[in-house]
PASE-79774 format. One record per residue (C-alpha): residue number from 1; residue in three letters; x, y, z. Coordinates in steps of 0.25 Angstrom, whole numbers. Layout:
N
NUM|Ala|X|Y|Z
...
END
This chain:
508
1|Met|-62|146|-281
2|Glu|-71|137|-272
3|Thr|-77|125|-279
4|Glu|-89|118|-273
5|Ile|-90|104|-277
6|Leu|-104|98|-276
7|His|-106|83|-273
8|His|-118|75|-274
9|Thr|-117|69|-260
10|Arg|-126|76|-250
11|Ala|-128|87|-261
12|Ser|-139|98|-259
13|Phe|-148|104|-269
14|Gln|-139|116|-271
15|Asp|-127|106|-274
16|His|-134|102|-287
17|Leu|-137|115|-292
18|Pro|-126|114|-303
19|Val|-134|103|-310
20|Leu|-148|107|-306
21|Val|-147|120|-314
22|Ile|-145|111|-326
23|Leu|-154|99|-322
24|Val|-167|108|-319
25|Pro|-169|113|-334
26|Phe|-163|100|-340
27|Leu|-174|91|-333
28|Ala|-185|102|-335
29|Ala|-183|101|-350
30|Pro|-187|87|-352
31|Leu|-197|87|-341
32|Met|-206|98|-348
33|Val|-205|90|-361
34|Leu|-209|77|-354
35|Leu|-221|84|-348
36|Gly|-225|90|-362
37|Ser|-233|101|-356
38|Arg|-232|115|-362
39|Arg|-238|120|-349
40|Leu|-227|115|-340
41|Ser|-215|117|-349
42|Trp|-213|132|-346
43|Pro|-215|130|-331
44|Ile|-205|119|-331
45|Ala|-195|127|-339
46|Phe|-196|139|-331
47|Gly|-195|132|-318
48|Ala|-182|125|-322
49|Ser|-176|138|-327
50|Val|-179|145|-314
51|Ala|-174|133|-306
52|Ala|-161|134|-314
53|Phe|-160|149|-312
54|Gly|-161|147|-297
55|Ile|-150|136|-297
56|Ala|-141|146|-305
57|Ile|-143|156|-295
58|Leu|-139|147|-283
59|Leu|-127|142|-291
60|Leu|-122|156|-294
61|Ala|-124|160|-279
62|Lys|-115|148|-275
63|Val|-104|152|-285
64|Ile|-104|167|-287
65|Asp|-93|168|-276
66|Gly|-83|160|-285
67|Thr|-87|146|-280
68|Glu|-88|134|-290
69|Ile|-98|123|-289
70|Ser|-94|109|-295
71|Tyr|-105|99|-297
72|His|-101|85|-300
73|Ile|-112|78|-309
74|Gly|-116|64|-303
75|Gly|-105|66|-292
76|Trp|-94|63|-302
77|Ala|-82|73|-300
78|Pro|-76|80|-312
79|Pro|-69|78|-321
80|Leu|-75|64|-323
81|Gly|-89|69|-319
82|Ile|-97|81|-325
83|Glu|-95|94|-316
84|Tyr|-105|105|-316
85|Arg|-97|118|-311
86|Val|-103|131|-307
87|Asp|-95|144|-305
88|Ala|-99|159|-305
89|Ala|-97|159|-321
90|Asn|-107|148|-324
91|Ala|-117|151|-312
92|Phe|-118|165|-318
93|Val|-121|160|-332
94|Leu|-131|150|-325
95|Leu|-138|161|-319
96|Leu|-140|168|-332
97|Val|-145|156|-340
98|Thr|-155|151|-330
99|Gly|-160|165|-327
100|Ile|-162|168|-341
101|Ala|-169|155|-343
102|Ala|-178|157|-331
103|Ile|-182|171|-337
104|Val|-184|167|-351
105|Leu|-194|156|-349
106|Pro|-205|165|-344
107|Tyr|-202|174|-356
108|Ala|-202|162|-365
109|Arg|-216|157|-361
110|Glu|-223|168|-369
111|Ser|-212|170|-379
112|Ile|-212|156|-385
113|Lys|-227|156|-387
114|Thr|-226|164|-400
115|Glu|-212|158|-404
116|Val|-212|143|-401
117|Pro|-224|134|-405
118|Val|-232|130|-393
119|Arg|-229|115|-395
120|His|-214|118|-393
121|His|-215|125|-380
122|Thr|-212|113|-371
123|Leu|-200|110|-379
124|Phe|-196|124|-380
125|Tyr|-195|125|-364
126|Ala|-188|111|-364
127|Leu|-177|116|-374
128|Phe|-176|129|-366
129|Leu|-173|121|-354
130|Leu|-163|112|-361
131|Cys|-156|124|-367
132|Leu|-155|130|-352
133|Thr|-150|116|-347
134|Gly|-139|116|-358
135|Leu|-135|131|-355
136|Leu|-134|128|-340
137|Gly|-127|115|-342
138|Val|-116|122|-350
139|Val|-114|132|-339
140|Val|-114|123|-327
141|Thr|-106|111|-332
142|Gly|-91|109|-329
143|Asp|-89|98|-340
144|Ala|-85|103|-354
145|Phe|-93|92|-362
146|Asn|-105|95|-353
147|Val|-104|110|-359
148|Phe|-105|104|-373
149|Val|-117|95|-369
150|Phe|-125|107|-362
151|Leu|-122|116|-374
152|Glu|-128|106|-383
153|Ile|-140|105|-375
154|Ser|-142|120|-374
155|Ser|-139|121|-389
156|Leu|-148|110|-394
157|Ser|-160|116|-387
158|Thr|-156|130|-391
159|Tyr|-157|126|-406
160|Val|-171|121|-404
161|Leu|-175|133|-396
162|Ile|-171|143|-407
163|Ala|-178|134|-417
164|Gln|-191|136|-410
165|Gly|-191|151|-415
166|Ser|-194|145|-429
167|Tyr|-209|145|-425
168|Arg|-208|161|-427
169|Asp|-196|161|-437
170|Lys|-191|150|-445
171|Arg|-177|156|-445
172|Ala|-176|151|-430
173|Leu|-173|137|-436
174|Thr|-162|142|-444
175|Ala|-156|149|-432
176|Ala|-157|137|-424
177|Tyr|-151|129|-435
178|Asp|-139|139|-436
179|Tyr|-137|138|-421
180|Leu|-137|123|-421
181|Ile|-126|123|-432
182|Met|-118|133|-425
183|Gly|-120|127|-411
184|Thr|-117|113|-416
185|Ile|-104|119|-422
186|Gly|-101|126|-409
187|Ala|-104|113|-400
188|Thr|-95|105|-410
189|Phe|-83|114|-408
190|Phe|-86|115|-393
191|Val|-86|99|-391
192|Ile|-74|98|-400
193|Gly|-67|107|-390
194|Leu|-71|99|-378
195|Gly|-66|87|-385
196|Leu|-52|93|-387
197|Leu|-52|97|-372
198|Tyr|-56|83|-368
199|Met|-44|78|-377
200|Ala|-35|87|-370
201|Thr|-39|85|-356
202|Gly|-47|72|-355
203|Thr|-58|79|-347
204|Leu|-71|87|-349
205|Asn|-72|94|-335
206|Met|-70|108|-337
207|Ala|-61|110|-325
208|Asp|-53|98|-328
209|Ile|-51|102|-342
210|Ala|-46|116|-337
211|Glu|-36|109|-328
212|Arg|-31|100|-339
213|Ile|-29|110|-350
214|Ala|-23|121|-341
215|Asp|-9|118|-346
216|Gln|-13|114|-360
217|Gly|-13|128|-366
218|Gly|-5|124|-378
219|Asn|-13|111|-381
220|Arg|-19|112|-395
221|Thr|-30|103|-391
222|Val|-34|112|-380
223|Arg|-33|124|-389
224|Ala|-42|117|-399
225|Ala|-52|114|-389
226|Phe|-52|129|-384
227|Ala|-54|133|-399
228|Phe|-66|123|-401
229|Ile|-73|127|-388
230|Val|-72|142|-391
231|Val|-78|141|-405
232|Gly|-88|131|-400
233|Val|-93|139|-388
234|Gly|-91|152|-397
235|Leu|-102|147|-406
236|Lys|-111|146|-394
237|Val|-107|159|-388
238|Ala|-109|166|-402
239|Ile|-95|172|-402
240|Tyr|-94|181|-414
241|Pro|-93|176|-426
242|Leu|-99|163|-420
243|His|-112|169|-418
244|Leu|-120|167|-431
245|Trp|-130|158|-424
246|Leu|-135|168|-413
247|Pro|-142|179|-421
248|Asn|-152|169|-428
249|Ala|-154|160|-415
250|Tyr|-157|172|-406
251|Thr|-166|179|-417
252|Tyr|-175|167|-421
253|Ala|-176|159|-408
254|Pro|-188|161|-399
255|Ser|-187|173|-391
256|Ala|-186|166|-378
257|Val|-175|157|-383
258|Thr|-167|169|-388
259|Val|-168|175|-374
260|Phe|-163|163|-368
261|Leu|-152|160|-378
262|Ala|-147|175|-379
263|Ala|-146|176|-364
264|Thr|-139|162|-361
265|Ala|-134|153|-372
266|Thr|-122|162|-377
267|Lys|-119|165|-362
268|Val|-118|151|-359
269|Ala|-109|149|-371
270|Val|-100|161|-366
271|Tyr|-99|154|-352
272|Val|-94|141|-359
273|Leu|-84|149|-366
274|Leu|-80|156|-353
275|Arg|-79|142|-346
276|Phe|-70|136|-356
277|Met|-61|148|-358
278|Phe|-59|151|-344
279|Ser|-61|138|-335
280|Ile|-56|128|-345
281|Phe|-46|134|-355
282|Gln|-43|146|-345
283|Pro|-38|160|-349
284|Ala|-23|155|-348
285|Phe|-26|147|-361
286|Leu|-18|155|-371
287|Phe|-26|150|-383
288|Glu|-39|155|-376
289|Val|-33|169|-373
290|Asn|-29|171|-388
291|Thr|-43|166|-392
292|Leu|-50|176|-383
293|Glu|-41|188|-387
294|Phe|-40|185|-402
295|Ile|-53|178|-405
296|Ile|-64|180|-395
297|Leu|-61|195|-391
298|Pro|-61|200|-406
299|Phe|-74|192|-409
300|Ala|-80|197|-396
301|Val|-77|212|-400
302|Leu|-82|209|-415
303|Ala|-95|203|-409
304|Met|-97|215|-400
305|Phe|-97|224|-413
306|Ala|-102|215|-424
307|Ala|-114|209|-418
308|Ser|-118|223|-412
309|Phe|-117|229|-426
310|Ile|-126|218|-432
311|Ala|-136|220|-420
312|Ile|-137|234|-424
313|Phe|-143|231|-438
314|Gln|-153|220|-434
315|Asn|-167|222|-435
316|Asp|-171|210|-427
317|Phe|-171|213|-412
318|Lys|-167|198|-409
319|Arg|-156|198|-419
320|Met|-151|211|-414
321|Leu|-150|205|-400
322|Ala|-144|192|-405
323|Tyr|-132|200|-412
324|Ser|-131|208|-399
325|Ser|-129|195|-392
326|Ile|-117|192|-400
327|Ala|-111|206|-397
328|Gln|-113|204|-382
329|Ile|-106|190|-383
330|Gly|-95|198|-388
331|Tyr|-94|206|-375
332|Ile|-94|193|-367
333|Leu|-83|187|-376
334|Leu|-75|200|-375
335|Gly|-75|199|-359
336|Ile|-70|185|-360
337|Gly|-59|189|-370
338|Leu|-54|199|-360
339|Leu|-49|187|-352
340|Ser|-50|195|-339
341|Glu|-59|194|-326
342|Ala|-66|207|-330
343|Gly|-68|203|-344
344|Leu|-74|189|-340
345|Thr|-83|196|-330
346|Ala|-88|205|-340
347|Ala|-91|193|-350
348|Ile|-98|185|-339
349|Val|-106|198|-335
350|His|-110|201|-349
351|Leu|-114|186|-351
352|Phe|-124|188|-340
353|Asn|-129|202|-344
354|His|-130|200|-358
355|Gly|-138|187|-355
356|Ile|-149|195|-348
357|Thr|-149|207|-357
358|Lys|-151|198|-370
359|Ala|-162|191|-362
360|Ala|-169|204|-360
361|Leu|-168|208|-374
362|Phe|-172|195|-381
363|Met|-184|194|-371
364|Gly|-188|208|-376
365|Val|-187|204|-391
366|Gly|-195|191|-388
367|Ile|-206|200|-382
368|Tyr|-206|209|-395
369|Val|-207|196|-403
370|Leu|-219|191|-396
371|Arg|-226|205|-397
372|Ser|-221|209|-411
373|Gly|-218|196|-418
374|Gly|-204|199|-421
375|Ser|-191|205|-416
376|Phe|-187|214|-428
377|Leu|-186|229|-424
378|Asp|-198|232|-433
379|Asp|-206|222|-425
380|Ile|-203|228|-411
381|Gln|-203|243|-415
382|Gly|-211|251|-405
383|Leu|-213|240|-395
384|Gly|-206|249|-385
385|Arg|-220|256|-384
386|Val|-228|244|-385
387|Met|-220|235|-375
388|Pro|-213|245|-366
389|Leu|-209|234|-355
390|Thr|-203|225|-365
391|Ser|-196|236|-372
392|Ala|-191|242|-359
393|Ala|-184|229|-356
394|Val|-178|228|-370
395|Val|-172|241|-368
396|Ile|-166|237|-355
397|Gly|-160|225|-362
398|Gly|-155|234|-373
399|Leu|-148|243|-363
400|Ser|-141|232|-356
401|Leu|-137|226|-370
402|Ile|-130|240|-373
403|Gly|-124|240|-359
404|Val|-131|253|-354
405|Pro|-127|256|-339
406|Gly|-137|250|-329
407|Thr|-139|237|-337
408|Ala|-132|223|-337
409|Gly|-126|225|-350
410|Phe|-118|237|-345
411|Ile|-112|230|-334
412|Ser|-106|219|-343
413|Lys|-101|228|-353
414|Trp|-95|237|-342
415|Val|-87|226|-336
416|Leu|-83|222|-350
417|Val|-77|236|-353
418|Gln|-70|236|-339
419|Ala|-64|222|-342
420|Ala|-59|227|-356
421|Leu|-53|240|-349
422|Glu|-47|232|-338
423|Lys|-39|224|-349
424|Gly|-35|237|-356
425|Trp|-44|234|-368
426|Trp|-50|248|-369
427|Pro|-53|246|-384
428|Val|-61|233|-381
429|Ala|-69|241|-370
430|Leu|-72|252|-380
431|Met|-77|241|-390
432|Ile|-86|236|-379
433|Val|-93|250|-377
434|Ala|-93|252|-392
435|Ser|-100|239|-395
436|Ser|-110|242|-384
437|Leu|-114|254|-391
438|Leu|-118|246|-403
439|Ala|-128|239|-394
440|Val|-134|253|-392
441|Ile|-138|254|-407
442|Tyr|-146|241|-408
443|Val|-152|242|-395
444|Trp|-156|257|-398
445|Arg|-162|251|-412
446|Val|-171|242|-403
447|Ile|-175|253|-393
448|Glu|-178|263|-405
449|Thr|-187|252|-412
450|Leu|-195|249|-399
451|Tyr|-198|264|-395
452|Thr|-197|273|-407
453|Lys|-205|265|-417
454|Pro|-220|262|-418
455|Pro|-224|248|-415
456|Ala|-228|239|-426
457|Ser|-243|238|-429
458|Asp|-243|223|-427
459|Val|-236|223|-413
460|Ile|-244|216|-402
461|Ala|-246|227|-391
462|Gly|-242|225|-377
463|Glu|-231|219|-368
464|Ala|-226|205|-368
465|Pro|-232|195|-357
466|Leu|-226|196|-343
467|Ser|-219|183|-345
468|Met|-210|189|-355
469|Leu|-209|203|-349
470|Val|-205|199|-335
471|Pro|-193|190|-340
472|Leu|-189|202|-350
473|Trp|-189|212|-338
474|Ile|-182|203|-329
475|Met|-170|203|-339
476|Ala|-171|218|-341
477|Ile|-171|220|-326
478|Ala|-159|210|-326
479|Cys|-152|219|-336
480|Val|-153|231|-327
481|Trp|-151|223|-314
482|Phe|-138|217|-318
483|Gly|-133|231|-324
484|Leu|-135|237|-310
485|Asp|-132|225|-301
486|Thr|-119|218|-305
487|Asp|-116|210|-293
488|Leu|-121|197|-299
489|Thr|-116|198|-313
490|Ile|-102|204|-311
491|Gly|-100|196|-298
492|Ala|-103|183|-304
493|Ser|-96|187|-317
494|Gln|-83|190|-309
495|Thr|-83|178|-301
496|Ala|-86|170|-314
497|Ala|-74|177|-321
498|Gln|-65|174|-310
499|Gly|-68|160|-310
500|Leu|-67|158|-325
501|Leu|-53|166|-325
502|Ser|-48|156|-315
503|Gly|-49|146|-326
504|Ser|-49|131|-321
505|Ala|-44|135|-308
506|Gly|-58|138|-304
507|Met|-64|125|-309
508|Arg|-55|116|-301
END
């Protein structure tokens, strides 16, 4: 695997892309606060997100063939200096995170008018960019401690973003507090794991750690580090049963925040899990294999069924989708647990496809909240007739969530079924299909409510503003586009899976 090392001498603009993707939103956030202008805050936030998205596209184009980019911060070579490393795995996640941010911001402009106090709008956009900065930093960095730092940047801003929902519902404060407690516990476990790794290796550079622990499979310090890291990141991923913070956080946060978090935050945490499991500890690490087969896999299957059953009985559309997200995370973890190239490819494809599907669905819910004042099924009944464009996009998102052929959701579940059959695990393949059928029940409940019941008398007639409809339909079209054209998603995911399965060899 070819590694491109970028030096600062005679460096061109393109050579600095790995750090610019983080610096652009990071510098834009304090700039809008210093300017203190509500009129300028949205254009600055949108411009920074679009710029980051453009940079992510350029980075993916450079590494999709299997090349890796190693960027040395300040010209200091690792392991002494901090390294940013870009390969197919994190470039694909960068594309998802920056793309969602660029599409959510036009949607958020109208959405937050009724959900966030006007005096907080500038700070809202600043926090949004800080959250984006943290997520991008987690993905790009090749330094283990930097992962913790960027995780905390994204988490701290997320807590405040969720709490902004208290303008409409005071329960948002409780949700943010619960997430703060759970997130702090997760971060503590994670940093203890990093400390143990440093104790065993004397370095924090990921590639360097991988080389030094390659022959330390029986080292109890390394095993303890692995356990702490998996539990810590597991809380961020919302692995069942470490998911208790997620339903309330998604339900009571402002709609634009829910869209962004559902499509990106847990996906970035899954990436961290992948990076540590495969690039640092590597699949040959016996303790890791046992953990995947006897702990992660059973809980993944349990999440697929338990969370789907809970979703069926929810009367709040937002909460229903929140529990659905826990079930979908189960599919991603199942793909990882298969410990094969096909399984890992399926996990990465589903990470992307579920991100765009949930963005579409939560955008639809946000529009219903704007028009009807709530996200309960009683609030949205009959809106399929009153708001045909919004409801059609929601139906497309629902079909993708089920995994109907022709949608992005079908592709990832199909690849996952193939990976299970390739390994000879036909009962697991049947469980994937059976749990997908559960999604039919709760998606049908929503469709039935939208189209077969009369609208409530106090519903404001008419479609949502174009600034919300256009982003919604971009995500709905993406659900169909990536269900028909899989060159990008499967191609990038296969390259990423091969790179991750090569372990530390690909990081040298």
